[in-house]
N, C-alpha and C positions, 0 to 999 in steps of 0.2 A: 502502270508504275514504271515499266522499262523506259518508256518515252520520257517520263518525268526525270528519271535518273540521268538519261543522256543529256537532256537540257541542262540539268544541274552541273554535270561534268563540263559542258561547254562554258557555263558561267564561271566555274572554278578555274578553268584554264586561263580565262581572262583575268581572274582576280588573284594573282600571286601577290606577296605582300611584305609589308613593313613591320619589323619587330616593334618599333616604337611608333604608334599611330598618332602622329602629330603633324600638322601642316608644316612642311619644310620645303618650300619651293626652291628649286635649284638656283643658286646665286644669292639667296638671302643670307645675310650675316647676322642671324638671330641665334644666339647661343643660349638654348634652354638648359636650365640647371635642375637636377633632381637629387634628392637625398636618399630615397628609399633603396637605390641600387647598391650603394657602398657605405651608407650611414655617414656620408659627408658629401658636400655639394660637388656634383660631378656633371660635366657637360654631357648631353645626350650622346654625342658622337664618341665619347670615351667609355660608354657603358658596354661591358662585355657580356653580361647576362641578358636573357630575353626579357624585355620590359615593355609593357604597354601602359600608357597613361591616357585616360579618358576625361574630358572636361565636362563638368556637370551641366553647364549652359548648353553645350553642343548636344548632349544627350537629350535634353529637354526639347530642343529644336527638332530632333529626329523622332519625336513622338514616343520616346521611351520613358516609362514612369517607375519601373521597378529595378532593383539591383540585379535580380535574376535576368531580366531582359537585357540589361547593359552587358552582362558577362558573356552573352552570346556573340558579342562583337570581337571577342578576344580569342586568338588562336590558342589551341592547347587546352582550353577549358571545356569540360563536359558538364553542363548544367542539366539536372534532371529533377523535376518535381515529383516527390515520392507520394504525393496525394493527387497529382494531376491538376489541381485547381489553385486559384489565388489564395495565398495564405498558408498552404500546406508546407510541411517541411521539404526542403530542397537540398539535394546533395551537389557539391561542387567537386568533381573529380578532375583535378588538374594533371594533365599529362598521364592519364590513366590510373592515377593513385586513388586511394580512398578519400572520402570527404574529410576524415579526421587527420589526413596528412597535409591539409592546407591550413596555414595560420592566418587568422583574421585580426587585423590591427585597426583601431579607430583612434584618431587623434594621437598617434604615437604610443598607444597602450595595447598590449596583448589582450584581446578579448576572449579568444578561444584557446582551449588546450585539450588534453586528453579527457578531461571531465566535463568541459563545457564545449560541445561541438557547435559549429556554425550553422547547423541545419535549419533551426527556427529563424535565425536572423536573415539568412540568405533567402528563405522562402517568403518572408513577410515584409522585409525592409523596402520602403520606397526610395527612390533617388532623391526625394525632397530633403533638403537640408544638407546635402553633400556638395562640396565644391569640386571634388575630383576623386577618381578611382585609379589607383595604381596597382598593377598586377605584375609581380616578379616571379618568373617561372624557373623551375629547377630547384635542387636542394639548396636551402638558404639557412640551415641551422647554424652555420658559422656566424651569421649576422644576427639571427633572431631566435635561436634556440629550438627547443622541442616542437614537434608538429610540422615544421617547415620542410617536409620531404618533397611534396609536389610543388610548393611555392608559397607565396605570401600575397594576400589581398590587403591593400592599404587604403583606408577611407579617411577623408578629411572633412570636418564640419565647415560650413560657410564662414566667411570672415566679414568683419565690419569694414567701414570705409569713412573717410572724411566727408564724402558726398552722401548725404542721407538718401535712403531709398526705401520704398515700400512696395510690396508685391502681394497681391491677393488674387486667388483663383478659385473657381468653382466649376465642377464638371459633373455630368450625369451620363448614364448610358445603359447598355444591355446588362442583363442579369440583376436588375434592380440596383445598379452601382451608383454610388454617390461619393464624390471625393472633393475635398476643399482644404485650403490652407492659406497661411499668411506668413510673409517674411518681412522683417524690419531690420534695417542696418543703418548705422550712423557712426559718428565719431567727432573728435575735436580735442584740442589741447593735449595731444599725445595719447588719447584713449580711443578705442574702437570697439564697437559691439555689434553683435548679430543675434537675433532671436527669431525662432520659427516654430510654427505649430501646424499640425494637419490632422484630418480625420478621414477615414476611408471605410466604406461599407459596401458589401456586395453579397448577393445570394448565391453566386457562382452558377454553374451549369447543371448541377446535380441536386436532387432532393436532399434536404437537411445537410447543407454544405455552406452555411453562412460564414462570412468572415468580417470582422470589425477590428479596426486598429486606430489608436490615438498615438500621436508622436509629437515630441517637442525636442528642440535643439537650441543650444545657447553657446556663444563664444564671447568673452570679454577679455580684452588685453590692453595693456598700457605700457607706454615707453617711460621707464623710470629714470632715464638719463644715464650717463656714464656707460653707454653702449649696452644697456640692459632692457630687456622686454619681458614682462611677466603676464601670464594670462590663465584663464580657466575655461573649460568647456564642459557642457553637460548635455546628456541625451537621455530620453526616456521612451520606452515602448510599452504599450498596454494593449494586448490583443485577445480576441476571443474567436475561436475557430471550431466549427462543428464538422467533425470528420466522419463521413458516412462509411469509411472503410473501403475495401476493394469490392469490385463487382462480384456478386455471388457470395459475399462474406456472410457467415452465420451469425456474427456478432452485430449488435445494434450500433447506432451512431454514438460517437464519443464527443465530449465537449472539452476542448483544450483551452486553458487559460494561461497566458504568459505575461509576466511583468518583468521588465528589465530596466536597469538604470546604469548609466556610466557617468562618472565625474572624473575629470582630469585637471591637473594644474601643471604649469610649466614655467621655467625661467631660462631665458637665453641670454648669455653674457659674453661679450667679446672682451677678453682680458687685454689683448694687444693685437698687433697686426699678424701675429703668428698663432695665437692660441684663443680658442673659444670654448665655452662650456655650456652644456645643455642638460637641464634637469627636468625630468618628466615624472610625475606621480599620478597614479590612477586607482580608482576603485570601481569595480563592476559587480553587479548582483543580478542574477537571473532566477526567477521563481517560475516553475512550470507545474501545472496540475491537470490531469486528465481524469474526467469522470465518465464512466461507462462500464461495460462488462469486465474490463480489466483496468481498474483504477490505478493511477500512478501519480506520484508527486516527487519533485526534486527541488532543492534549494542550493544554489551555488554562489559562492562569493570569492572575489579575487582582489587583492590589493598589491600594488607594485610601485617600486621606485627604480628609475633608470637614470644613471649619470653617465653622460657621454662627453668626452673632451676631444676636440679636433685640433691637431697640431700641424701647421704648415711649415715644413722645414725650409723649403725654397719654392721656386716656381714649378719644380718638377715633382716634389715629394710631399704627400700629406698622409697623416695617420689619424684614424679614429680609434680611441681607446675608451672602454666603458665597463660598467658593472651594473648588474641587475639584482635586486632583491624582490622576491614575489612570494605572497602567501595565498594559498587556495584552500577553501573548505567546501565540502560537498556532502549533502545529505539526500538520501533517497528512501522512500517508504516501502517500495515494492521489492527492493533487492535483498535486504536493507543494507545501506551504507551510511556511515557517519564518520567521516575522516577529514583530517586537515594536515597540511604540511607546508614546508618552506622550500623555495627554489632559489639558489644563488648562482650567479654566473659572472664571468669576466670575459671580455672579448676585445679583439683588436683587428683592424683592417687597414692595410697600407695601399695607397694608390700612387703609382709611378707613371708620370707622363713625360717620357724623354723628349717627345716632340708634340706638336699640336695634332699630329695624325695618329699617334700611337699611345696606348695606355696598357698597363698591367696592374692587376690588384691581387693581393694575397692576404687572407685573413683566417683567423681561428677563434675558437670559443671553447671554454671549459664551463660545464654546468653541473651542478650538484642538486639532486632532488632528495629531500630528507627521507621520504618514504620509499626510495628506490635506489639511488646511487649516482655515480659520476658518468659523464660523457664528454668526449673530445670530438670536435668536428672542425673541418677546414674547408676553404673554398678558394679557387684561383680563377681569374677571368682575364681576358685580353681583347683588345680592339685595335684594328689597324686600318687606316684609310689609305687606299692605294693612290699613287700619283695620278693626278687628273681628277680625283675625287668622284669618279664614277662608281667605284666599288668600295665597300667597307666590309672587312672580315671581322667576325666576332665569335667568341666562344667562352665556355666556362666549364669547370670541373669541380665537383664538391661532394660533400657527404651530408647526410641528414639523419635525424632520429626522431622517434616518437616514444615517449615514456609511457608505461602502462597506466591505465586509469585506476582510480580507487576501486571502481566496480570490478575490473579485471583482477586486481590484487586481493580484494577483501570481500567482494559481494557474494551473495548466495541467492539462488532461486531453486528451492527444493523440488517444485513441481517439474522442473526440467533437469534435475540432477546437476545443477550448476553450482560449483563451489570455487571461489576465487583462489588464485595461485600466487602467494607472496614471493615466489622464486622466479617470477617472470623476468625476462630480459627485455631491453628496449628493442623496438623495431628499428632497423637501420637501413640506410640506403646509400648507394654511390651512383652519382649521375653526372652526365656531361651533355653538352650541346655544342654545335658548331654551325655557323650560318654565314651567309653573304647578303649584304644589302646593296641594291642597285639603284642609282640615282642619276642615270645618264641622260634622261629626258626631262624637259621642263614640266613641272606639275605632275610628276609621276615618281613614286617611291615604292620600291618592291623589295621583298626579302624572302628567303627560304632558309629554314633552320631544321637541322636534324637533331633529335634528342634521344637519349638512352638512359634508362633508370633501372637499377637492380636493387630489389628490396629483399631483405632477409629477416629472419626471426619474426615473421608475421604471426600475430596472435589470433588463434582461432577461437571458437565458442567454448572450447574445453574448460578453461583456457590454457593453451600451451604454445610455445614458440616453435611451431612446426611448418610454417608457411614460407614460401619463397615466390617472388613474382618478378617478371621483367616487363617493363613498358617501354616501347620505342615508337618513333614515328617521325613525321614531317609536318612542320608548321609553315604554311604559306600565307602571306598577307600582303595587302597593297592598298594604296589610296592615291587619288589624283583628281584632276579636274579636266573636263572636256567641254566641247562646244563653246570655245572662247571663254572658258572659266565660268560659264553659267551653271554648269552641273558639277557638283562634287560627289565623288563616290569613294567607297571604302569597302573592303571585303576581306575574308579570311577563309582558309580551308585547313583542316587537320586530318591527316591519315595517321591512325595509331593501331598498334598491335599490343594488347595487354593480356598476358597469359600467366596462368598458375604453373610455376616450374615444377611442382610436385606431381600434379595430375596431368599436365599438358593441355588442359582445357583453357578456353578463353575466360577472362574475368567478366562477371555479369555487369550489365548496365553501363558498359563502355561502348560508345559508337565507334565502329571501324572508320566511318567517314562522317565528318561534321563540317558544315560551312555556313557562312552568313554573308549577306551582301546588302548594302544600303546605298541609295541614290537620292540626292537632294538638290533642288535648284530653286531659284527665285526668278521665274519668267517675267514678272513685272514687280516693280518696287512695292514691297510690303506683303507680297503673296509668296509663301513658301510651300512647295509641293514636294512630296517624297514618297518613296516606297522601299520596302525591305523584305528580305527573305531569310529564313533559316532552314537548314536541311540536315538531316541525320539518317544514317543507314548502318545496318550491321550491329544492332544492339541485341544481345542475348540476355534473357532473364528467366527466372524460375516461375512457372505457373503453378500457384498453390490453390487454384480453384478446383483442381481435380486431385484425387488421391490414388496412388502416390504422385507427388508433384513431378513435373517434367520440365526440362529446359527447352525453350523455343526462341527463335529469332523474331523480334517484333518487326512489323511492317515499317518501311522507311517513311520518314515524315518530311513533308515540304509545307512550310507555313509562310504565307504571304501576308504582308500588312501594308497599309497606306496611311499617310498622314498629311495634314495641311494646316496652315495658320495664316491669318490675315491681320495686318496691323491697321486697325480702323483709324486711329489717330495716334498722337504721341504717347497716349497713356493706355488705350484700350486695344486689346487684340482678342480675336476669337480663334479657336482651333478645333480640330477634330482628328480622329484616327479610327481605323478599322483594323481589328486583329483577327487572325485566321480568316483572311479574306475569302477563301474558297470553301469555308465551313467544313474543313476536313475533320473526319473522325480519326483520332490518333491516340497513342499511348507512348509515354516515355518510360514508364514502369508498367509491368504486366498488370492488367486489370484495374488500372487507375486512369480513366479517360481524361484527356485534356479538355479545355473549354472550346466551345464552338465559336461561330461567327459572333463577334462583338463590335458594336458601334458606340463610340463615345464622343462627346463634344462638350466644350466649355468656354469660359471667358476668363481672361486675365487682365488685371488692371495694375499698372505700375505708375508711380509718381514720386 
């Protein structure tokens, strides 16, 4: 294991990195614009926060098929399957924070909150049907409200096109796995549409651990004239997962059923050259039921309307001003909880670009939750490109919060002497980051960023606001091309220290070291070959297989994968991938083993 670690460190030394992982060869005058960073269109070079954007088509080429797998490519993100196998709940601990400190947005709508955690969706969601993944790290509550302490994950459904296209694929492989799907897109006369559906089945690597999921996605939009575009999106998830529990567990397998649906509608209108308005409405519902020794069921609903106006004062100043109204209802049979309430908020963010090389943003948000109270948050960012354009300095400072859940406020579990506390305060954070991007060599982009986040009023199981935590670390990432541009590579490494300020101990399930690397090339026309690696070390967890439980450090994990595809003709391609190439036995969570060696292959037809 020592030799493996040394090899990994050597790879990491080579793979320092880019905060924004997009191909930006030196000398190219391609100005990529993003909205998620400031809630208004911003050139990538003017983004002060740590932002990573991944393209869905590129991820597919790299043999990645799950949201969980794609998130491994992003620095600062700790992804851990809490069941070890495909389809089990998966935590995303961004910059060492908890999973419920990360806000998940789909098609411009807040999907997660204190009552609806992203655990099930991150664990089961495939990449199929998404056109891009954006990850904004650091406290972002000034832009997006509660839960955005560690950051924001922003997902977008595929889009239609005036050029019709059809895409059908079918694959099979290890663990009795079968996966297939179809995408259709088209448009004309100002209208565009996209529709997709897929099905996945696998028995996984453990007994009584089957997973099955059906998915559909839809987007329809139309140009109404007068600088107005209107559209709708819809997504549905229907999954069944048999959870065998931890190794050595005394309880029997449990059957988890999840049904979720998201419907959004949006209107974008350019009033004039200075003002544009963007209205987004959404409805999300998630039903979950577990049958087993400890049955549990929940039903969550969320409806929201967000109105955002962007005012361009001149070539240097732009302001986004908006308001949000959101209603959430949550029912649970085991706790029991049956509550609902409203959330209202107003926000503003101003971007000043005095030159093409410099930018500063400042924003704030007021939010009121009917069942809890008010909160004020703010954020400032800056970016400056040094003369010569070899270096770009960037940084951000902001605050975040997480409102207590209905379960924490009003729930009850008599068997564990748990009674909700209606006097709970919000969990709050203050965080900052500072980094430098280096682009001095052709086909090489590198970045190093230091981050620091202080969290107070953490809610424990009592529940009471008695916790405090500090997370800090370094994010390194890079991408480039070698061998006369025949090989493209990208990688990232995160060192982090996440500690409980009350006890002085480390926070569980956070890797001290985490890295990923991917290499892809096309040696001959139509043949793509690639390989990837993920590495984690220094994860502490509680071992409940013995009594009393003890804390232990899990073994380091090095997982290799390989992938390939071949374009048979203009329409047909075949592909394959191997996961856990060395068939390593590993755990990301104590007593929940991950999947072993898996081989998968399939065919894709496009016309």
